[in-house]
N, C-alpha and C positions, 0 to 999 in steps of 0.2 A: 543594318550595318553595324559592325562592332569592332574593335581592336582587336589585333592578334593578340593571344594570350601574353605573349613575351612583351607586350608593350603596355598591360594593363595597369601597371605601378606607375608608368610614366603617365598615363591618361588619369589614374586617380590624383595624382600630384596636379596635374594641369587645372582638373575640375575642381579641386579645392583652391586654386589660385585664382580661378575666374569666377568661382561660385556659382558655375552654372554648367551644365551639360554641353557637350560640342556639336557644332555643325557639322555634318559628315559628307563626306563623298564616298566612293569606292576606293580612293587613294588617299585620303588625309582627313583629319579632324582639326577643326580651328575651335580653340577655347577663347570665349572673348570676355574679358574682365573690363573693370571700371578704367583703368588707365593703360593697359596692353591688352594684345591679343596674341596667342602664340599658336602657330600652325605644326602641327605635327604630320609627317608624312607615315603613312601606313606602312609595315614591313609586309609587303605582298608583292607577288608576281604574277602577272596579267597577260603575258605573251607581248603584248605591246611595251610593257615596261617592268622592271625588276627593283623593286626596292628593299629586297629581302637583307642587304648588306648594310651594316651601320655606316660604312665608309661612304657607301653610295648615297644614303639618305643625307648625310651631310655635304657632300658634294652637290648634290641637286639642290639642296635649301640655300647654299652659298651662291650656286648658278641663279635661284630664283631671284635672291637680292640683287646680284648683280643686272639681270634684267630688268627689274621691275624701278628699281630706286631712281634712275634717271628720270622717269616719266611722272612717279609718285613720292617728290621728295617728301622725307618726313611719314610718310604712309608706311615705309619698310624701315625697320630700326636696327636690326642686325641678327646674325645668328648665334644661338646661345645653346653651351651645353647642359644636359642634366648631369649632375656628380653625384656620389656617395658621400656623405659627411662623416667625421668620426664615428658616430652613432650608428652608422649603417643605414639611416634614412637618405631617400632620394630627395634632392634640392635642385632649385634653379640657379645656375651657375657654379662655382667653385673652381678650385686648381686641379681636382683629381680627374682621373681618365673617364672620359665621356661614357655615359650609360645609353644616352640617346640626344638627340639634336632637335631645337626647335626655331621656328623662324618668329622672331618677336617684331610685332607690328602695332601700329595704331589701332584702337577699336573704332569701328564705324557702326553708327545707328543703322538699323536693319532698314530704315528708309531711305539711306542714301545711296542703295545699290539701284541702279537703273533698271534692273530686273524687276523689282519690286514696285518701282515709280511706274513701270509700263502699264500696271494695270489701270491706272487712271489716264492714260495716254499722255503725248508730248506735244508741245505747242511748238510752233515753227522754230523758234528761237531756241528751243532746246534741243530740237533736231539739228539746226546749224551748228551749234555748239558740239553734239555729238561728231559731226563731220569733221569740225575743224580739229578735233582732239586725234583722229585719226590721222588727218592731213600732216598735223605738227610732228608726231610720232614716225611715220613713214619718212617724212623729210629728214629726221635724224640719223635715220638707219644708213649704213654703209653697203654698197653694192657687194653682191654675193655671186660664186659661179652655180647656176641651177642645178639641182638635184633632178634625177628623172621622175617625171609626172605619171609616168606609165605605173610604177610600182605603187604610188599613193591609190589611183584607181583600183588596182587589182588587189591591194592589201585592205582596203574599203569593203571592197566586194566580199573577201574572204571573212572581215569582220562581221558583214550583215548575215552571211551563212551560220556564223558561229553563234551569234545572237537569235538565231531561229527564223529570220526572215525567210520568205517563201524562196525556194530554189530557183523555180524557173523565172521569177520575177528579177531575182538579183543578178541570174546569168543574163538576161536580156539587157539590164541596164549596163552591166559592165561592157558588153558588146557595143551597145550604142554609144558608150562614154569613150571607148577606145576609137571609135570612129570619128567623134568630134575631136578627139586628141591628134587623129592623123591629120584632120583637115587644118587644125589649127597651128601646126607644127611653124609654119614660116611667121606667123604671127608672134608665137610666145618667143620663138627665137630672135626676133627682133626686138620685142620688149626686154629679153636679157640682155641683149647687147646695150639697151638704152640705159642699163642700170636698175630696170625696175624689180629685178630679184634682189632681196634682202633678207637678213635674219629678221623675221617679223614676230608680230605677238604669238600668231598661231593658233589661238583660241577666241577670236574675238568676236564674241556674241555678249550681250545686254547683261548675262551674269557675270561678267568680267570688266565692267565699267560701272563706275561709281561717281559720285560728288565728294570731291576732296578738296577742301579749303575754297569752296564755292566755284570749282570748275570740274567739268566734266572729265575723268582722269582714267585711262586704261590700266589694269593689274592683272595679277595672275596669268602673265605670259606663259605659254607651254615651253618648259625648262628641260624635259626630260627625253628630246630627241629633236636635235640640231637638224636633222633632213626633213622633219614633219612641219618644222618652222621657217626653213630657208626658202621661202616661196615668191612668186609675184605679189607685189603689194595689192595687186587687183582681186587676187584669189583671197589674200588676208580681209580686204573690205568685204568681199562675198559673203562670209560668215555673219558679219554684221547685217548686211541688208536682208539675208535670206530668214534672221531672226528678228528684225523690225518687220519685214512683210508679215512673217507669222504670228507675232504678238502684238502687231500695231496698226497692220494693214499694209496693203500696196503705195497708198499716197506716202505715208511715211518713210517707206524705203526708198521710195523715187526723191522725197526731198533730200535725205541723206546723200543718196548717190548724185543728185545734181550739185549740192553744195560741195560734195568733194571733188569733183571735176572742175567747179567753178573756182576752186581754192587752188587744186594741184595742176590743172590743165590737162591731167590724163584722160582725155577723152577716148583714147585708143584701147581701155580697159574692158570698154562694152563688149568688143569682138569675142572674149571669153566667156562672157558672164554667163550665158546658159550651161556651160560645162561647169565652171566653178560654182554656181550655186547649186546646180544638182548634185554635185558631190558634198557641197555642205549640206544639204537635206539628208542626202544618204548616211551622212556621219551622225546626224541628229536621230536618223531612223533607229539606227543599231545601236545608238547609247540609249536610247528610251526603251528597247526591247531589251537589252542586258538588264536594266533596272526593273524590269518588271512591268513597265508600262506598254502603251501601245504605240508602235513606230509605224503605223501603216499609214497615218496622214503624212507623215514625213516621206515615207515612201512613195506615196501617190504623187507628192510635190516633186520629187527627185525625177521621177518618170516624166511628169507634164513639162518639167523644165527643158528637158530635150526635144521638145516639139514647139520652140517657140513660133510665135507670131511673125509675119513678114514685116520687114521694115517698109518705112514710109517718111515722107517729110512733109512737115505742116509749117508753114511761117504765120508769124502773127505781127502786123503792122498797124500803125497809125500814130497819132500824135501824142505826145507825153500826156499822162494821165488817163489814157482810154482804158487803162487796164489790162493791157498786153500781158503782164507778167502774172497777173491773176488768172487769166484763161488759159495761159502757157501751163501754168502749175496745175490747174483744174483739170485740164485734158490730159497731161502726161502719164499719169497712172493708167489710163484707159488705152493707151496706144502702143503696139509694138511688144515686144518681147520683155520678159520682167527684169527690174521691176517697173518698167515703164519708159516712156521716152526721154532721151537726153534734153535735156533744156539749154538752149545755147543762147543766153541773154549776153547783148552786146556790151551793156552797162559792166556785166559782171568780168566780160574779156578785157574791157578797157582797164579795168583795175587791176587784173591779173598782169596785163602785160605792163602796168606802171609798177609793179611790185608792192601794191596795196591791198589790203583787205577789201571787201565788197563796200562795207559801210565807211571807208575813210574818202572824204572829200578830195577831188583833184583839183588842181589849179588849171587855169584856163588854158595853158600850154599842152594839157593834155588832150584838148579837144580843136586841135589845128585839122585842117583837111588831110594832112599826112597821117596824124595820128588816127583818124578814124578810118582813112583808107585801110590802114594796117590791121585795125578791129576786125572790118567786114572780111577782109582776106582771110583772118584767122579764123572767123567765123564760118565761112564757105569752106574752106580747108577742113575744119574738124567735123563739120555736118559730112561732107563727101566721104571721110575717112570712116566715120561711123556707120554711114548708109552702107559703104562698101563691105564693112564687117556685119551686117545684117541687123545692126539696131535702128529704132527708130529715132526720129531727131524733131523737135518743135525749135524753129529758130525765131526767137524774141527781139526785135528791134523796130525802129521808127519806119526804117526802109523808106524813107521820103523821097530819095533818089531814083531814078530809073535804073540806073546801073546796079544798084545795091540789089533791087528785086531780080533785076535778069540774073545776077551772079548767084542767088539763091534758088532759083528756078534752074539755072544749069546744072547745080549740084545734084539735084534730082535726076537730071537728064542722063549725067554721067554715070551715076549709079544704078540707073534703070529702075529707080521705083516711083511710086505714086506722090504727085506734089498737090497740096491744098493749100491755098493762099486766102488769109483772112484780114479784112481791111476795118479796123474798129474807129467808129466816129460817136462823137458826143458833143453836146453845146460847150462853147468856149467857156463860159461861167462854171460849168460843172468842172471842167479839167482844171481851171485855175484853182477850185476849190479842194479838188482831190490833191493836187500837187502840194498846196499848204499844208494838209494833214499828214504828208508822208513824214515818217520818222524812221531811222535805221535802215534805210532803203541804199540798194546800190546806184540808184539814180541820183544824179546832180543836178536834176533839170528844176529850173524855178520858174517864176511867171515870165521873165525876160526870155529865158531859151524857148517857151513856148511859144511866145509872141513871134520871135524869130523863125521858129519853125512853120508856123500858121501863116507867117506872110509869104512864104516861099512856094512856089507852085509845084506839086508833087508829078505834075504829069499823068498821062492816062494810068490807071490803075486797074488793072483785070482781076484783081482777087475779089472774094466775094465780101461785100460790104455787110457789117453788121453792127446793130445800133448799140453801142455800148453804154448808151443812159442808163439802161436796165442791166439785167444779166444776159450777155450774150452766151452763155455756155449751152442752153437747148438748142440755139440755132446751128453752132458748133458741133454739137456732137451729132446733129441729125444729118448735117453736110458729110460729116465724117463715116457716117453709118456706125456710130458707137451706140450700144444700148446699155452701157452701163453696168455690164456682167461680165462678158469675154472681152478680153481685148481686141480692139479694131485696128 
């Protein structure tokens, strides 16, 4: 990659200021110095964008600043002209006519980009923080009128052909994707009516997230095409989920999905995930091919995502401390369509209904019978909606009351899917020790709550009993028919 000849002088100046060669893509060059970084848009036309006009480069740099600065305050510092001094030399700033424009940013250490950090993996806290950052960004965006999604599918099909991907495979993918779009029409229209279509980031993968001032921060939102970025928030999230699965594994993507839904309440997004994830994989396929890489792995993934595993419902119940959430999270990546089952945890639903983050403790008033009834009604409603939309669900709650178990079983019957219920048990002393050791968890249960629950009669439990004193995962996998490879 190199700059167009007309920008060579500007590039040379920025390289001197930075003291280093730029980091380049096919559309930009970023020069990182000790105190500043400067982003230069390349004067190129690539079909889907045209940066050949100086006025257009200025406009889009200003648009980039306006889009990103609210979510990364201090990272984006302003748009600066390059002008000629009295001696004829190019300089940064000045009052003369602009010869070029650059975006001034704060420099970031290479290790602060999440794409680089992905090489060593993320723990649960980092994955949760990643999802929280996206939830906060989406919540701040105003609703927009939806553009046509058909043109996005067809346009990416043409881009895939232009990048040299196999014509027959691309044509078959386009046909299958358009079939999905036709079936999803009512769901997508309903989501647009709910305000789920917004002017989103548009390019939300790990390469466009970083650590800034100690927190996960999105940056480099797509600025050159409003239609491509005016999308359903679920489609915006899908790029991140697809990238997480590719780089970090399905369990990581599943954790991000479930944290996003726990914070946002948007369980309905799972219905369109097969199409959205597939389209994001195809985009990566033709982008890799255009750069001279091998896009076939992404093309394989794009095709497979349009053939999802069937939905099913699994419920995990038992007293506090039996490890319900641990089991649910371990099983979720192995069940149903990518990136695995939606985990609906009663503790997280209770916090969301109260307007609190999962780790915030609630007062006793949040645990009245009326409040608990609302939590289980929401859990059953979300489960039924996700199942009807074709996604798998794991319901994670104590389920100590007969009516609560009956309601979640009914959700499976109404949706016409298989149901499996697990009831975890362990010695009381072990449960108390586990509860005492908890930190940063959505559960507010303590020893007193456990004692009160243990004193109540749960009634006849027809679910499969698993010994949770050890690891119940192997027995649960066997009961579900999971082999640890293909989704079950």
